[in-house]
N, CA, C and O atoms as CSV, one atom per row, in Angstrom:
chain,resi,resn,atom,element,x,y,z
A,1,MET,N,N,59.702,102.900,116.047
A,1,MET,CA,C,58.454,103.319,115.164
A,1,MET,C,C,58.972,104.642,114.403
A,1,MET,O,O,59.183,105.735,114.928
A,2,PRO,N,N,59.115,104.324,113.161
A,2,PRO,CA,C,59.562,105.498,112.220
A,2,PRO,C,C,58.435,106.415,112.223
A,2,PRO,O,O,58.704,107.595,112.001
A,3,LEU,N,N,57.196,106.090,112.436
A,3,LEU,CA,C,56.116,107.364,112.110
A,3,LEU,C,C,56.008,108.319,113.084
A,3,LEU,O,O,56.675,108.241,114.116
A,4,GLY,N,N,55.152,109.314,112.846
A,4,GLY,CA,C,55.234,110.530,113.628
A,4,GLY,C,C,54.343,110.489,114.568
A,4,GLY,O,O,53.525,109.569,114.550
A,5,PRO,N,N,54.304,111.456,115.576
A,5,PRO,CA,C,53.595,111.544,116.335
A,5,PRO,C,C,51.626,111.690,116.248
A,5,PRO,O,O,50.712,111.617,117.068
A,6,ASP,N,N,51.723,111.884,115.026
A,6,ASP,CA,C,50.240,112.040,114.522
A,6,ASP,C,C,49.569,110.636,114.600
A,6,ASP,O,O,48.400,110.447,114.935
A,7,TYR,N,N,50.505,109.639,114.230
A,7,TYR,CA,C,50.025,108.070,114.258
A,7,TYR,C,C,49.650,108.018,115.917
A,7,TYR,O,O,48.492,107.903,116.320
A,8,TYR,N,N,50.785,108.119,116.765
A,8,TYR,CA,C,50.502,108.002,118.364
A,8,TYR,C,C,49.081,108.403,118.645
A,8,TYR,O,O,48.225,107.634,119.083
A,9,LYS,N,N,48.881,109.829,118.320
A,9,LYS,CA,C,47.754,110.274,118.649
A,9,LYS,C,C,46.332,109.890,118.204
A,9,LYS,O,O,45.290,110.011,118.847
A,10,THR,N,N,46.557,109.286,116.678
A,10,THR,CA,C,45.410,108.368,116.394
A,10,THR,C,C,45.400,107.245,117.223
A,10,THR,O,O,44.334,107.058,117.810
A,11,TYR,N,N,46.386,106.372,117.448
A,11,TYR,CA,C,46.263,105.122,118.124
A,11,TYR,C,C,45.522,105.275,119.345
A,11,TYR,O,O,44.578,104.512,119.552
A,12,GLN,N,N,45.850,106.235,120.248
A,12,GLN,CA,C,45.642,106.759,121.572
A,12,GLN,C,C,44.126,106.997,121.457
A,12,GLN,O,O,43.355,106.752,122.385
A,13,GLY,N,N,43.702,107.540,120.138
A,13,GLY,CA,C,42.323,108.019,120.233
A,13,GLY,C,C,41.126,107.159,120.273
A,13,GLY,O,O,40.085,107.225,120.926
A,14,TRP,N,N,41.640,106.206,119.252
A,14,TRP,CA,C,40.545,105.127,118.836
A,14,TRP,C,C,40.069,104.278,119.932
A,14,TRP,O,O,39.121,103.558,119.618
A,15,PRO,N,N,40.478,104.184,121.111
A,15,PRO,CA,C,39.790,103.672,122.056
A,15,PRO,C,C,38.493,104.407,122.554
A,15,PRO,O,O,37.373,103.942,122.760
A,16,GLU,N,N,38.979,105.722,122.691
A,16,GLU,CA,C,37.773,106.432,122.961
A,16,GLU,C,C,36.459,106.507,122.009
A,16,GLU,O,O,35.267,106.343,122.269
A,17,ARG,N,N,36.958,106.734,121.129
A,17,ARG,CA,C,35.861,106.845,120.002
A,17,ARG,C,C,35.002,105.533,119.912
A,17,ARG,O,O,33.778,105.620,119.812
A,18,LEU,N,N,35.647,104.306,119.947
A,18,LEU,CA,C,35.229,103.128,119.977
A,18,LEU,C,C,34.116,102.967,121.352
A,18,LEU,O,O,33.006,102.435,121.338
A,19,ALA,N,N,34.718,103.515,122.327
A,19,ALA,CA,C,33.861,103.297,123.404
A,19,ALA,C,C,32.584,104.161,123.412
A,19,ALA,O,O,31.611,103.791,124.069
A,20,THR,N,N,32.564,105.376,122.650
A,20,THR,CA,C,31.628,106.132,122.549
A,20,THR,C,C,30.674,105.496,121.278
A,20,THR,O,O,29.463,105.704,121.206
A,21,ARG,N,N,31.260,104.879,120.529
A,21,ARG,CA,C,30.409,104.284,119.528
A,21,ARG,C,C,29.644,103.100,119.926
A,21,ARG,O,O,28.634,102.782,119.298
A,22,TYR,N,N,30.128,102.329,121.083
A,22,TYR,CA,C,29.665,101.198,121.685
A,22,TYR,C,C,29.542,101.235,123.024
A,22,TYR,O,O,30.197,100.494,123.758
A,23,PRO,N,N,28.651,102.141,123.467
A,23,PRO,CA,C,28.158,101.899,124.806
A,23,PRO,C,C,27.648,100.957,125.574
A,23,PRO,O,O,27.919,100.757,126.758
A,24,GLU,N,N,26.831,100.314,124.833
A,24,GLU,CA,C,26.431,98.894,125.342
A,24,GLU,C,C,27.587,98.069,125.458
A,24,GLU,O,O,27.416,97.311,126.413
A,25,LEU,N,N,28.560,97.904,124.971
A,25,LEU,CA,C,29.534,96.835,125.340
A,25,LEU,C,C,30.095,97.116,126.607
A,25,LEU,O,O,30.207,98.234,127.111
A,26,PRO,N,N,30.565,95.650,127.263
A,26,PRO,CA,C,31.446,95.806,128.635
A,26,PRO,C,C,32.733,96.193,128.542
A,26,PRO,O,O,33.446,95.893,129.500
A,27,PHE,N,N,33.260,96.826,127.576
A,27,PHE,CA,C,34.853,96.954,127.459
A,27,PHE,C,C,35.276,98.431,127.899
A,27,PHE,O,O,34.749,99.475,127.513
A,28,GLU,N,N,36.181,98.311,128.657
A,28,GLU,CA,C,37.208,99.325,128.999
A,28,GLU,C,C,38.079,100.077,127.800
A,28,GLU,O,O,38.400,99.417,126.812
A,29,HIS,N,N,38.386,101.231,127.893
A,29,HIS,CA,C,39.136,101.526,126.685
A,29,HIS,C,C,40.379,100.850,126.303
A,29,HIS,O,O,40.807,101.073,125.171
A,30,HIS,N,N,41.004,100.081,127.052
A,30,HIS,CA,C,42.143,99.123,126.756
A,30,HIS,C,C,41.896,98.272,126.137
A,30,HIS,O,O,42.735,97.691,125.448
A,31,CYS,N,N,40.631,97.940,126.204
A,31,CYS,CA,C,40.154,96.304,125.674
A,31,CYS,C,C,40.168,96.492,124.138
A,31,CYS,O,O,40.449,95.497,123.471
A,32,TYR,N,N,39.850,97.858,123.388
A,32,TYR,CA,C,39.926,97.530,122.056
A,32,TYR,C,C,41.418,97.661,121.594
A,32,TYR,O,O,41.804,97.269,120.493
A,33,LEU,N,N,42.241,98.263,122.559
A,33,LEU,CA,C,43.782,97.912,122.127
A,33,LEU,C,C,43.999,96.548,122.129
A,33,LEU,O,O,44.499,96.074,121.109
A,34,ARG,N,N,43.682,95.670,123.230
A,34,ARG,CA,C,44.046,94.514,123.250
A,34,ARG,C,C,43.508,93.447,122.244
A,34,ARG,O,O,44.024,92.360,121.985
A,35,ILE,N,N,42.488,93.926,121.789
A,35,ILE,CA,C,41.553,93.353,120.670
A,35,ILE,C,C,42.783,93.424,119.451
A,35,ILE,O,O,43.488,92.518,119.007
A,36,ALA,N,N,42.741,94.611,119.173
A,36,ALA,CA,C,43.549,95.095,117.796
A,36,ALA,C,C,44.952,94.290,117.790
A,36,ALA,O,O,45.342,93.473,116.956
A,37,LEU,N,N,45.635,94.776,119.023
A,37,LEU,CA,C,46.960,94.206,119.159
A,37,LEU,C,C,47.220,92.661,119.055
A,37,LEU,O,O,48.111,92.090,118.426
A,38,ASP,N,N,46.135,92.082,119.893
A,38,ASP,CA,C,46.184,90.508,119.705
A,38,ASP,C,C,46.051,89.967,118.439
A,38,ASP,O,O,46.815,89.125,117.966
A,39,THR,N,N,44.755,90.605,117.697
A,39,THR,CA,C,44.740,90.198,116.468
A,39,THR,C,C,45.699,90.568,115.422
A,39,THR,O,O,45.685,90.091,114.287
A,40,THR,N,N,46.589,91.497,115.884
A,40,THR,CA,C,47.790,92.161,114.600
A,40,THR,C,C,48.624,90.944,114.859
A,40,THR,O,O,48.943,90.305,113.856
A,41,LEU,N,N,48.996,90.550,115.911
A,41,LEU,CA,C,50.301,89.934,116.708
A,41,LEU,C,C,49.950,88.202,116.337
A,41,LEU,O,O,50.793,87.316,116.200
A,42,GLY,N,N,48.694,88.087,116.248
A,42,GLY,CA,C,48.431,86.523,116.074
A,42,GLY,C,C,48.591,85.946,117.731
A,42,GLY,O,O,48.454,84.742,117.950
A,43,ALA,N,N,48.799,86.620,118.513
A,43,ALA,CA,C,48.957,85.760,119.934
A,43,ALA,C,C,48.920,86.929,121.148
A,43,ALA,O,O,49.350,88.048,120.868
A,44,LYS,N,N,48.476,86.697,122.305
A,44,LYS,CA,C,48.568,87.662,123.384
A,44,LYS,C,C,49.916,88.490,123.044
A,44,LYS,O,O,51.064,88.047,123.017
A,45,TRP,N,N,49.479,89.794,122.796
A,45,TRP,CA,C,50.256,90.898,122.413
A,45,TRP,C,C,51.793,90.894,123.253
A,45,TRP,O,O,52.911,90.821,122.744
A,46,ASP,N,N,51.442,90.995,124.663
A,46,ASP,CA,C,52.536,91.241,125.437
A,46,ASP,C,C,53.651,90.191,125.566
A,46,ASP,O,O,54.587,90.426,126.331
A,47,THR,N,N,53.596,88.762,124.689
A,47,THR,CA,C,54.285,87.926,124.493
A,47,THR,C,C,55.308,88.197,123.290
A,47,THR,O,O,56.451,87.743,123.235
A,48,LYS,N,N,54.791,88.889,122.488
A,48,LYS,CA,C,55.328,88.995,121.296
A,48,LYS,C,C,56.101,90.597,121.182
A,48,LYS,O,O,57.108,90.744,120.489
A,49,ILE,N,N,55.616,91.488,121.787
A,49,ILE,CA,C,56.424,92.615,121.690
A,49,ILE,C,C,56.587,93.066,123.411
A,49,ILE,O,O,56.097,92.466,124.368
A,50,ARG,N,N,57.299,94.112,123.427
A,50,ARG,CA,C,57.324,94.529,124.980
A,50,ARG,C,C,56.418,95.840,124.896
A,50,ARG,O,O,56.027,96.429,123.889
A,51,LYS,N,N,56.201,96.124,126.216
A,51,LYS,CA,C,55.288,97.194,126.640
A,51,LYS,C,C,56.141,98.690,126.512
A,51,LYS,O,O,57.348,98.758,126.744
A,52,PRO,N,N,55.602,99.456,126.247
A,52,PRO,CA,C,54.078,100.095,125.738
A,52,PRO,C,C,54.074,99.464,124.302
A,52,PRO,O,O,55.112,99.285,123.664
A,53,ALA,N,N,52.922,99.166,123.882
A,53,ALA,CA,C,53.042,98.420,122.784
A,53,ALA,C,C,53.214,99.613,121.392
A,53,ALA,O,O,53.740,99.231,120.346
A,54,TYR,N,N,52.770,100.867,121.529
A,54,TYR,CA,C,52.837,101.718,120.496
A,54,TYR,C,C,54.018,102.109,120.399
A,54,TYR,O,O,54.314,102.861,119.470
A,55,GLN,N,N,55.037,101.672,121.384
A,55,GLN,CA,C,56.513,102.090,120.979
A,55,GLN,C,C,57.348,100.856,120.304
A,55,GLN,O,O,58.488,100.813,119.840
A,56,ASN,N,N,56.677,100.213,120.391
A,56,ASN,CA,C,57.440,98.542,120.173
A,56,ASN,C,C,56.866,97.898,118.869
A,56,ASN,O,O,57.451,96.955,118.336
A,57,LEU,N,N,55.637,98.458,118.333
A,57,LEU,CA,C,54.970,97.941,116.947
A,57,LEU,C,C,56.252,98.581,116.038
A,57,LEU,O,O,57.056,99.494,116.224
A,58,SER,N,N,55.955,97.418,114.753
A,58,SER,CA,C,56.781,98.174,113.590
A,58,SER,C,C,55.674,99.066,112.881
A,58,SER,O,O,54.511,99.171,113.271
A,59,GLU,N,N,56.133,99.578,111.971
A,59,GLU,CA,C,55.363,100.474,111.065
A,59,GLU,C,C,54.196,99.710,110.520
A,59,GLU,O,O,53.018,99.953,110.782
A,60,ALA,N,N,54.668,98.710,109.691
A,60,ALA,CA,C,53.242,97.928,109.444
A,60,ALA,C,C,52.313,97.248,110.413
A,60,ALA,O,O,51.122,97.068,110.157
A,61,GLU,N,N,52.885,96.880,111.518
A,61,GLU,CA,C,52.023,96.334,112.620
A,61,GLU,C,C,50.898,97.790,113.231
A,61,GLU,O,O,49.689,97.797,113.462
A,62,LEU,N,N,51.821,98.768,113.322
A,62,LEU,CA,C,50.784,99.817,113.539
A,62,LEU,C,C,49.886,100.427,112.625
A,62,LEU,O,O,48.907,101.014,113.085
A,63,LYS,N,N,50.055,100.380,111.500
A,63,LYS,CA,C,49.186,100.658,110.588
A,63,LYS,C,C,47.971,99.554,110.492
A,63,LYS,O,O,46.797,99.854,110.271
A,64,THR,N,N,48.465,98.233,110.697
A,64,THR,CA,C,47.238,97.175,110.807
A,64,THR,C,C,46.509,97.688,112.125
A,64,THR,O,O,45.343,98.063,112.006
A,65,VAL,N,N,47.008,97.721,113.147
A,65,VAL,CA,C,46.024,97.684,114.275
A,65,VAL,C,C,45.072,99.250,114.114
A,65,VAL,O,O,43.917,99.445,114.490
A,66,LEU,N,N,46.026,100.231,113.420
A,66,LEU,CA,C,44.710,101.552,113.087
A,66,LEU,C,C,43.554,100.937,111.838
A,66,LEU,O,O,42.450,101.474,111.734
A,67,GLY,N,N,43.859,100.062,111.161
A,67,GLY,CA,C,43.085,99.634,110.001
A,67,GLY,C,C,42.131,98.672,110.726
A,67,GLY,O,O,41.059,98.550,110.132
A,68,TYR,N,N,42.219,98.119,111.603
A,68,TYR,CA,C,41.240,97.236,112.736
A,68,TYR,C,C,40.631,98.132,113.173
A,68,TYR,O,O,39.427,97.892,113.254
A,69,PHE,N,N,41.027,99.385,113.605
A,69,PHE,CA,C,40.405,99.973,114.722
A,69,PHE,C,C,38.894,100.868,113.854
A,69,PHE,O,O,37.762,101.079,114.288
A,70,ARG,N,N,39.489,101.194,112.596
A,70,ARG,CA,C,38.492,101.671,111.377
A,70,ARG,C,C,37.421,100.595,111.463
A,70,ARG,O,O,36.261,100.785,111.829
A,71,VAL,N,N,38.007,99.334,111.045
A,71,VAL,CA,C,37.008,98.230,110.742
A,71,VAL,C,C,35.992,98.265,111.811
A,71,VAL,O,O,34.783,98.363,111.596
A,72,TYR,N,N,36.615,98.169,113.124
A,72,TYR,CA,C,35.685,97.763,114.371
A,72,TYR,C,C,34.747,98.975,114.308
A,72,TYR,O,O,33.581,98.641,114.514
A,73,PHE,N,N,34.927,100.359,114.072
A,73,PHE,CA,C,34.175,101.425,114.140
A,73,PHE,C,C,32.910,101.247,113.347
A,73,PHE,O,O,31.871,101.791,113.721
A,74,GLU,N,N,32.968,100.396,112.108
A,74,GLU,CA,C,31.808,100.191,111.035
A,74,GLU,C,C,31.369,98.858,111.446
A,74,GLU,O,O,30.166,98.650,111.287
A,75,ASP,N,N,32.065,97.912,111.938
A,75,ASP,CA,C,31.241,96.455,111.817
A,75,ASP,C,C,31.446,95.852,113.184
A,75,ASP,O,O,32.522,95.320,113.457
A,76,PRO,N,N,30.527,95.908,113.991
A,76,PRO,CA,C,30.705,95.557,115.280
A,76,PRO,C,C,30.868,93.844,115.377
A,76,PRO,O,O,31.404,93.283,116.332
A,77,ASP,N,N,30.332,93.189,114.269
A,77,ASP,CA,C,30.445,91.772,114.472
A,77,ASP,C,C,31.797,91.199,113.916
A,77,ASP,O,O,32.106,90.008,113.896
A,78,GLN,N,N,32.573,92.296,113.453
A,78,GLN,CA,C,33.980,91.643,113.221
A,78,GLN,C,C,34.844,92.393,114.554
A,78,GLN,O,O,35.987,92.019,114.818
A,79,LEU,N,N,34.398,93.104,115.072
A,79,LEU,CA,C,35.007,93.399,116.305
A,79,LEU,C,C,34.716,92.388,117.503
A,79,LEU,O,O,35.498,92.231,118.441
A,80,MET,N,N,33.328,91.626,117.345
A,80,MET,CA,C,33.359,90.541,118.124
A,80,MET,C,C,33.906,89.305,118.013
A,80,MET,O,O,33.994,88.407,118.850
A,81,LYS,N,N,34.335,89.371,116.656
A,81,LYS,CA,C,34.772,87.934,116.143
A,81,LYS,C,C,36.531,88.137,117.017
A,81,LYS,O,O,37.021,87.346,117.823
A,82,HIS,N,N,36.998,89.121,116.631
A,82,HIS,CA,C,38.318,89.558,116.890
A,82,HIS,C,C,38.160,89.526,118.709
A,82,HIS,O,O,39.177,89.135,119.281
A,83,HIS,N,N,37.420,89.763,119.267
A,83,HIS,CA,C,37.267,89.867,120.903
A,83,HIS,C,C,37.498,88.465,121.087
A,83,HIS,O,O,38.379,87.997,121.808
A,84,GLN,N,N,36.527,87.699,120.287
A,84,GLN,CA,C,36.644,86.218,120.743
A,84,GLN,C,C,37.870,85.753,120.239
A,84,GLN,O,O,38.229,84.640,120.623
A,85,ARG,N,N,38.496,86.296,119.556
A,85,ARG,CA,C,39.886,85.396,119.242
A,85,ARG,C,C,41.099,85.821,119.909
A,85,ARG,O,O,42.136,85.159,119.894
A,86,SER,N,N,40.943,87.032,120.545
A,86,SER,CA,C,41.743,87.691,121.456
A,86,SER,C,C,41.718,86.573,122.779
A,86,SER,O,O,42.658,85.843,123.096
A,87,LEU,N,N,40.380,86.653,123.452
A,87,LEU,CA,C,40.107,85.716,124.571
A,87,LEU,C,C,41.059,84.323,123.959
A,87,LEU,O,O,42.094,83.985,124.534
A,88,ASN,N,N,40.598,83.681,122.870
A,88,ASN,CA,C,40.994,82.400,122.778
A,88,ASN,C,C,42.823,82.281,122.836
A,88,ASN,O,O,43.340,81.248,123.261
A,89,TYR,N,N,43.519,83.248,122.443
A,89,TYR,CA,C,44.631,83.597,122.145
A,89,TYR,C,C,45.260,83.672,123.917
A,89,TYR,O,O,46.328,83.202,124.311
A,90,ARG,N,N,44.558,84.167,124.476
A,90,ARG,CA,C,44.954,84.354,126.055
A,90,ARG,C,C,44.671,83.246,126.761
A,90,ARG,O,O,45.476,82.915,127.630
A,91,ASN,N,N,43.830,82.682,126.605
A,91,ASN,CA,C,43.401,81.236,127.146
A,91,ASN,C,C,44.372,79.927,126.866
A,91,ASN,O,O,44.597,78.961,127.595
A,92,GLN,N,N,44.939,80.292,125.351
A,92,GLN,CA,C,45.868,79.372,125.047
A,92,GLN,C,C,47.164,79.616,125.889
A,92,GLN,O,O,47.737,78.686,126.456
A,93,TRP,N,N,47.595,80.901,125.941
A,93,TRP,CA,C,48.589,81.224,126.782
A,93,TRP,C,C,48.539,80.833,128.049
A,93,TRP,O,O,49.577,80.357,128.509
A,94,LYS,N,N,47.334,80.930,128.932
A,94,LYS,CA,C,47.309,80.239,130.255
A,94,LYS,C,C,47.500,79.120,130.208
A,94,LYS,O,O,48.343,78.787,131.040
A,95,ARG,N,N,47.046,78.149,129.500
A,95,ARG,CA,C,47.233,76.737,129.325
A,95,ARG,C,C,48.798,76.243,129.387
A,95,ARG,O,O,49.344,75.436,130.139
A,96,LYS,N,N,49.264,76.968,128.406
A,96,LYS,CA,C,50.595,76.669,128.293
A,96,LYS,C,C,51.763,77.148,129.545
A,96,LYS,O,O,52.891,76.702,129.756
A,97,GLN,N,N,51.044,78.155,130.206
A,97,GLN,CA,C,52.014,78.463,131.450
A,97,GLN,C,C,51.819,77.313,132.631
A,97,GLN,O,O,52.655,76.763,133.348
A,98,LEU,N,N,50.239,77.158,132.534
A,98,LEU,CA,C,49.879,75.896,133.606
A,98,LEU,C,C,50.985,74.520,133.115
A,98,LEU,O,O,51.795,73.927,133.827
A,99,LYS,N,N,50.729,74.347,131.964
A,99,LYS,CA,C,51.526,73.303,131.606
A,99,LYS,C,C,52.759,73.207,132.121
A,99,LYS,O,O,53.030,72.193,132.763
A,100,PHE,N,N,53.678,74.166,131.955
A,100,PHE,CA,C,55.221,74.473,132.305
A,100,PHE,C,C,55.341,74.512,133.777
A,100,PHE,O,O,56.413,74.286,134.339
A,101,ALA,N,N,54.399,74.757,134.319
A,101,ALA,CA,C,54.442,75.218,135.855
A,101,ALA,C,C,54.343,73.607,136.451
A,101,ALA,O,O,54.837,73.444,137.567
A,102,LEU,N,N,53.915,72.759,135.976
A,102,LEU,CA,C,53.788,71.479,136.499
A,102,LEU,C,C,54.809,70.691,136.811
A,102,LEU,O,O,54.604,69.568,137.271
């Protein structure tokens, strides 16, 4: 990731801001990261890139994640739509794993 440390600090700071913005939601700080990462990568994020995500995102992916954080701050409906999409990605992944385990 060729972006500087300010992007990393911004990336790490958004979950706290979102948790403060939506105290009524049952999300831990990392849930906001999961939602934005899964949405950006179109799948359960850690099946697409290695952990930690911030070190393995492309510049374009990082900018997309940060853009989603900004959207979520202003639009709780979009946050919830992306949350549901993230859960769907994860359920699909579990079904695939079960299928291969049989």
